[in-house]
N, C-alpha and C positions, 0 to 999 in steps of 0.2 A: 510584535509579530508572534503569532502562535506557531507551535510546532505540532503537526498532526501526529497522532499515535499510529505509528507504522509497526505493529507487532507481527511482523512477517518472519517466521523462523524456518530453518531447514527442518523438515518434519520426520520422515522415516526413511532409513536407508534400506533399499531392497537389493537383493542379489541378482535378480533377473529382470529384464525389461518386459512390461506387460504386453500381451499381444494386441495388435491393432484392431481386431474385432473382438469385442468384450461382452461377456455376459454381465448381468446385474451385479453378481458377486465380485466382479473384477473392478468395478468403478472406484471403490475406495483405494485400491492398490494403485490404479492409474494416477489418481489425484495425489496420493502420498508421494509417489515417485516424482511427480511433476513439481511438487513443493520442495522436495529434497534437492532438486537441481538449483534452487535459488541459493546464492551465496549469502548467508546471513551475516557473515563477518567481512563483507567486501570493504568496509571502511578501514580495515587494518592495512590493506595493501593497495587500495585504489584511491586516487585523487579524482575529483569531479567538480563540475560547475552546477550550482543549484540556482534556478530562477523561479522565484515564487511571487505570485500576484494575489493580493488580498486588500480589501478596503481601498481599492482604486490606487494602490501603490505597488510598484514592482521592485523587488530586491534581487540583485544578482550577487552571489557569493561564491567563493572557491574554497573547497575543502581539500587539504593535503596532509596526510598523516605523517609526512616527513618533517613537518614544521613543528616547532615547540608549541606554537599557538596555531592549531590546524585550520581554523576558520578565518577567512578574510572577506569582509564586505567590499565588493568592487564598486557597486553603484546603487543608487535609489532613484528610480524614475529617470535613469540616464545620466544623473549627475554624480559627482564624487561625494561620498558621505563625509560628514564632519567627524572629527575624532570622537566626540561623545556618541554620535549615532553608531559608529563602527564598534566602539567599546560595548555599548548596550546590546548590540546585535550579537556580538561574540558571546557575551554572557548568557544570552537566551539560548544560543545554539549549544553551548557546552562542548565537551570533548567526547566524541563517540568512540575513541580508540579503546578497545579492550573492555568495554563496559557491558558486554553481553555474556550471559552465563552459558558456557559450553555444555553444561549438564542440565539445562532446562528441559522440562518435560516435552518430548516431541510428540505432538498430537495435533489433530485438526481442531484447533481451539475455537474457531468461529463458524464451523460447518457442522450441522447436525447430520451425522453419518447416514442414518436411515432415511433421510429425505433426498439423497442424491439421485437424480434422474438424468438419463442421456437424452438431450434434446436433438442433437444433430451430430452425425459423424461424416466427415469427408476424408479424402486421401491426405489432407493437410492437417486436420485438427479434430478434436472432440470438443463439443459444447455441452456443458452440464448445467443443470439447474439444481439449486439447493436452498434449504431454509437456514439462514444465518441464526446463530444463537448468541445470547448475551454472555458477557464475561463475568465469572464469579457468581456472587449471590445478590447482585443488584436486581431486585425485582422489576424496577422501572425499565432498566435496560433490557432485561429478558422479555418483558411485555412489548417494548418498542420493537425489538427484532422480530417478533411474531408477525409484524405487519410488513416486513421487508422481504423482497424476493431477490435471490442471488443467481448470478450467472458466472460460470468459470470456463474459460477457454484454454485448452491444453494443446500446444503445438506438438505434432508427432515427430518432426525433424528436430531432434535434440531433446524431445520429451520434457518440456518445461511449461510452467504456467505463463501464458501470454497476457491474460487480462482477468481481472476480477471486477464484477459490476454488481452493486447492491442498490436497490431502489424500491420505493413504495409504488403500489398500483392504485391505492386509495388514500384519502387524507387520514392522518394519524393525530390523535389527541393524547399526547404523552403526559399532560398535566392539566389542571383546572385552567380554563380560559386560554389554552394554547392549542393551536391547530397547525399542523405541518402539512402543507399541500404537496410540496416537492422535497424529496430527499434522495439524492443521487451521489454515490461515491464510486469512482472508477479508478483502478490502479492497473498499470501496465508494466511488463517486464521484458527484458531482452538481453542479449549479450553485451557486456561492457566494451568489447572489441572483438575482432575476428579471433575465434578460439578462446575468448575470455569467459569469465563466469557470468551467470544470469543475475542481473541486478535490476533495481527499480529504474524505470524510465519516466513515468508520469504519474501524478496523482491529481484527480479533479474531484472537487466537492461542491455541491450546490444544495442549499437549504432555503426553502421559501415557505412563508406561512404568516400567521397572525397571532398576536397575543393581546389579551384583554380587549378583544373586539376591535379596537381602533389602531393598535400598534402593528404595523406591517413590517416584516423583515424579509430580506432577500440577499443572502450572502453566498458568495462564490470564492473559492480558493483554488488556485492551480499551482502545481510544482512540477518543474521539468529538471531532470538530471541529464546532463550532457557532458561532452568532452572528457570522458573517462580516460585516465592515464595510469598505467601500472606504476606503483610507487613502493612495491615491496622489495624484498631481497632479490638480487640478480640470480 
Protein backbone atom coordinates (compact mmCIF):
# COMPACT_ATOMS: atom_id res chain seq x y z
CA UNK A 1 0.00 0.00 0.00
CA UNK A 2 1.40 3.39 -0.94
CA UNK A 3 1.32 6.45 1.26
CA UNK A 4 0.50 9.64 -0.57
CA UNK A 5 2.78 12.63 0.04
CA UNK A 6 0.64 15.03 1.99
CA UNK A 7 3.02 17.91 2.65
CA UNK A 8 0.40 20.30 3.89
CA UNK A 9 1.83 22.59 6.57
CA UNK A 10 0.58 25.52 8.64
CA UNK A 11 1.91 28.43 6.62
CA UNK A 12 1.92 31.99 7.91
CA UNK A 13 0.48 33.35 11.16
CA UNK A 14 -1.29 36.69 10.61
CA UNK A 15 -2.46 39.09 13.27
CA UNK A 16 -5.69 40.24 11.62
CA UNK A 17 -8.38 38.59 9.53
CA UNK A 18 -8.36 39.60 5.86
CA UNK A 19 -11.42 41.55 4.72
CA UNK A 20 -14.11 39.67 2.83
CA UNK A 21 -13.87 41.94 -0.20
CA UNK A 22 -10.26 41.78 -1.34
CA UNK A 23 -8.04 43.50 -3.86
CA UNK A 24 -5.49 41.51 -5.86
CA UNK A 25 -2.77 42.37 -3.34
CA UNK A 26 -4.79 40.73 -0.56
CA UNK A 27 -5.16 37.30 -2.16
CA UNK A 28 -1.88 35.88 -0.86
CA UNK A 29 -2.71 37.00 2.66
CA UNK A 30 -6.18 35.43 2.48
CA UNK A 31 -4.69 32.13 1.32
CA UNK A 32 -1.85 32.21 3.85
CA UNK A 33 -4.27 32.73 6.71
CA UNK A 34 -6.50 29.92 5.41
CA UNK A 35 -3.57 27.48 5.32
CA UNK A 36 -2.47 28.58 8.78
CA UNK A 37 -5.85 27.36 10.07
CA UNK A 38 -4.92 23.76 9.17
CA UNK A 39 -3.51 21.89 12.18
CA UNK A 40 -0.31 20.40 10.82
CA UNK A 41 0.31 18.50 14.05
CA UNK A 42 -3.16 17.02 14.51
CA UNK A 43 -1.75 13.49 14.75
CA UNK A 44 -0.18 14.33 18.10
CA UNK A 45 -3.56 14.89 19.76
CA UNK A 46 -6.23 13.28 17.56
CA UNK A 47 -7.16 9.69 16.82
CA UNK A 48 -8.96 8.90 13.57
CA UNK A 49 -10.04 6.17 11.16
CA UNK A 50 -8.40 6.00 7.74
CA UNK A 51 -10.17 4.22 4.87
CA UNK A 52 -8.08 3.90 1.71
CA UNK A 53 -8.94 2.27 -1.59
CA UNK A 54 -6.37 1.40 -4.22
CA UNK A 55 -5.77 -1.42 -6.68
CA UNK A 56 -9.30 -2.71 -6.02
CA UNK A 57 -8.64 -3.25 -2.30
CA UNK A 58 -10.00 -1.27 0.63
CA UNK A 59 -8.01 -0.92 3.85
CA UNK A 60 -9.56 0.38 7.06
CA UNK A 61 -7.18 1.35 9.85
CA UNK A 62 -7.27 3.26 13.09
CA UNK A 63 -4.64 5.73 14.27
CA UNK A 64 -4.40 6.52 17.99
CA UNK A 65 -1.41 8.48 19.35
CA UNK A 66 -2.11 7.15 22.87
CA UNK A 67 -1.06 3.63 21.86
CA UNK A 68 2.52 2.42 21.92
CA UNK A 69 1.90 1.17 18.37
CA UNK A 70 -0.46 3.88 17.06
CA UNK A 71 -1.60 2.16 13.85
CA UNK A 72 -4.01 -0.79 13.81
CA UNK A 73 -5.29 -2.38 10.61
CA UNK A 74 -8.96 -3.21 11.18
CA UNK A 75 -9.94 -4.81 7.88
CA UNK A 76 -9.01 -5.51 4.26
CA UNK A 77 -11.99 -5.68 1.92
CA UNK A 78 -14.25 -6.24 4.91
CA UNK A 79 -12.33 -9.20 6.36
CA UNK A 80 -10.03 -9.37 9.35
CA UNK A 81 -6.38 -9.10 8.26
CA UNK A 82 -3.86 -11.81 9.00
CA UNK A 83 -1.09 -11.09 11.50
CA UNK A 84 1.44 -10.79 8.67
CA UNK A 85 -0.79 -8.38 6.72
CA UNK A 86 -1.38 -6.24 9.81
CA UNK A 87 2.34 -6.17 10.63
CA UNK A 88 3.36 -5.22 7.09
CA UNK A 89 0.73 -2.49 6.97
CA UNK A 90 1.90 -0.98 10.26
CA UNK A 91 5.47 -0.94 9.02
CA UNK A 92 4.43 0.93 5.90
CA UNK A 93 2.42 3.47 7.85
CA UNK A 94 5.14 4.21 10.38
CA UNK A 95 4.71 6.41 13.43
CA UNK A 96 3.60 9.98 12.67
CA UNK A 97 3.82 11.29 16.20
CA UNK A 98 6.19 14.21 16.57
CA UNK A 99 7.94 13.65 13.22
CA UNK A 100 7.17 17.09 11.83
CA UNK A 101 9.58 19.97 12.08
CA UNK A 102 8.01 22.85 13.96
CA UNK A 103 10.60 25.17 12.47
CA UNK A 104 10.10 24.19 8.84
CA UNK A 105 9.97 27.06 6.37
CA UNK A 106 6.41 28.37 6.31
CA UNK A 107 5.61 29.31 2.74
CA UNK A 108 3.21 28.45 -0.05
CA UNK A 109 5.43 25.69 -1.36
CA UNK A 110 3.23 24.42 -4.18
CA UNK A 111 1.56 27.68 -5.30
CA UNK A 112 3.25 30.18 -7.57
CA UNK A 113 2.24 33.43 -5.79
CA UNK A 114 2.02 35.74 -8.80
CA UNK A 115 -0.38 33.36 -10.57
CA UNK A 116 -3.17 33.59 -7.94
CA UNK A 117 -6.45 34.84 -9.42
CA UNK A 118 -9.89 35.26 -7.90
CA UNK A 119 -12.39 33.16 -9.86
CA UNK A 120 -15.43 33.59 -7.67
CA UNK A 121 -16.48 35.23 -4.42
CA UNK A 122 -19.74 34.47 -2.64
CA UNK A 123 -20.93 35.26 0.89
CA UNK A 124 -19.72 31.76 1.86
CA UNK A 125 -16.35 31.35 0.13
CA UNK A 126 -13.58 32.51 -2.16
CA UNK A 127 -12.54 30.36 -5.13
CA UNK A 128 -9.02 31.02 -6.40
CA UNK A 129 -7.10 29.77 -9.40
CA UNK A 130 -3.35 29.23 -9.28
CA UNK A 131 -0.45 27.66 -11.12
CA UNK A 132 1.11 24.82 -9.11
CA UNK A 133 4.88 24.66 -8.97
CA UNK A 134 7.22 21.72 -8.64
CA UNK A 135 9.17 20.97 -5.49
CA UNK A 136 12.89 21.64 -5.38
CA UNK A 137 15.16 21.32 -8.42
CA UNK A 138 13.45 18.43 -10.16
CA UNK A 139 13.14 19.80 -13.68
CA UNK A 140 10.75 17.04 -14.75
CA UNK A 141 8.38 17.80 -11.88
CA UNK A 142 8.61 21.54 -12.54
CA UNK A 143 7.83 21.00 -16.22
CA UNK A 144 4.96 18.62 -15.37
CA UNK A 145 3.36 21.17 -13.04
CA UNK A 146 3.36 23.78 -15.82
CA UNK A 147 0.58 21.74 -17.42
CA UNK A 148 -1.55 21.56 -14.25
CA UNK A 149 -4.27 24.02 -13.23
CA UNK A 150 -5.08 24.54 -9.57
CA UNK A 151 -8.25 25.60 -7.75
CA UNK A 152 -8.39 26.56 -4.09
CA UNK A 153 -11.60 27.09 -2.12
CA UNK A 154 -11.42 29.10 1.11
CA UNK A 155 -14.42 29.11 3.47
CA UNK A 156 -15.18 32.49 5.04
CA UNK A 157 -16.87 31.08 8.15
CA UNK A 158 -13.78 29.97 10.06
CA UNK A 159 -11.44 31.13 7.27
CA UNK A 160 -9.81 27.85 6.28
CA UNK A 161 -8.91 25.91 3.15
CA UNK A 162 -11.88 23.72 2.27
CA UNK A 163 -10.50 22.10 -0.87
CA UNK A 164 -7.51 21.98 -3.20
CA UNK A 165 -8.00 20.67 -6.73
CA UNK A 166 -5.21 20.16 -9.29
CA UNK A 167 -5.79 18.73 -12.75
CA UNK A 168 -4.68 18.90 -16.37
CA UNK A 169 -6.75 20.39 -19.15
CA UNK A 170 -4.73 18.80 -21.98
CA UNK A 171 -2.71 15.57 -22.32
CA UNK A 172 0.78 15.66 -20.78
CA UNK A 173 3.90 13.89 -22.07
CA UNK A 174 6.23 13.77 -19.04
CA UNK A 175 8.67 11.30 -20.59
CA UNK A 176 9.45 9.48 -23.82
CA UNK A 177 6.49 7.31 -24.92
CA UNK A 178 4.42 8.27 -21.88
CA UNK A 179 1.17 10.18 -22.26
CA UNK A 180 -1.05 11.19 -19.34
CA UNK A 181 -4.58 11.98 -20.42
CA UNK A 182 -6.07 12.50 -16.97
CA UNK A 183 -4.39 13.78 -13.83
CA UNK A 184 -6.68 14.82 -10.98
CA UNK A 185 -5.79 15.32 -7.33
CA UNK A 186 -8.37 16.68 -4.88
CA UNK A 187 -7.94 17.25 -1.15
CA UNK A 188 -10.59 18.46 1.28
CA UNK A 189 -10.38 19.77 4.84
CA UNK A 190 -12.78 20.50 7.67
CA UNK A 191 -13.14 20.56 11.47
CA UNK A 192 -12.17 17.39 13.32
CA UNK A 193 -15.16 17.97 15.60
CA UNK A 194 -17.35 20.85 16.71
CA UNK A 195 -14.86 23.53 17.67
CA UNK A 196 -11.98 21.24 16.75
CA UNK A 197 -8.98 22.00 14.53
CA UNK A 198 -9.05 21.94 10.73
CA UNK A 199 -7.79 18.57 9.54
CA UNK A 200 -7.70 16.47 6.33
CA UNK A 201 -10.96 14.80 5.37
CA UNK A 202 -10.48 13.28 1.91
CA UNK A 203 -7.83 12.69 -0.75
CA UNK A 204 -8.72 11.56 -4.27
CA UNK A 205 -6.15 10.82 -6.98
CA UNK A 206 -6.87 9.65 -10.53
CA UNK A 207 -4.20 9.13 -13.20
CA UNK A 208 -4.98 7.69 -16.62
CA UNK A 209 -2.80 7.39 -19.69
CA UNK A 210 -0.63 5.21 -21.87
CA UNK A 211 3.01 4.12 -21.97
CA UNK A 212 4.96 2.64 -24.86
CA UNK A 213 1.87 3.03 -27.09
CA UNK A 214 0.29 -0.26 -26.02
CA UNK A 215 0.37 -0.21 -22.21
CA UNK A 216 -2.63 1.58 -20.76
CA UNK A 217 -2.87 2.56 -17.11
CA UNK A 218 -5.81 3.85 -15.11
CA UNK A 219 -5.15 4.23 -11.39
CA UNK A 220 -7.38 5.65 -8.70
CA UNK A 221 -6.66 6.06 -5.00
CA UNK A 222 -9.01 7.46 -2.38
CA UNK A 223 -8.45 8.13 1.31
CA UNK A 224 -11.11 9.10 3.85
CA UNK A 225 -10.36 10.37 7.35
CA UNK A 226 -13.29 9.93 9.75
CA UNK A 227 -14.25 9.39 13.39
CA UNK A 228 -11.84 11.95 14.79
CA UNK A 229 -11.45 11.68 18.56
CA UNK A 230 -9.45 13.98 20.81
CA UNK A 231 -6.63 11.98 22.38
CA UNK A 232 -4.45 14.71 23.87
CA UNK A 233 -4.03 15.96 27.40
CA UNK A 234 -7.30 16.85 29.18
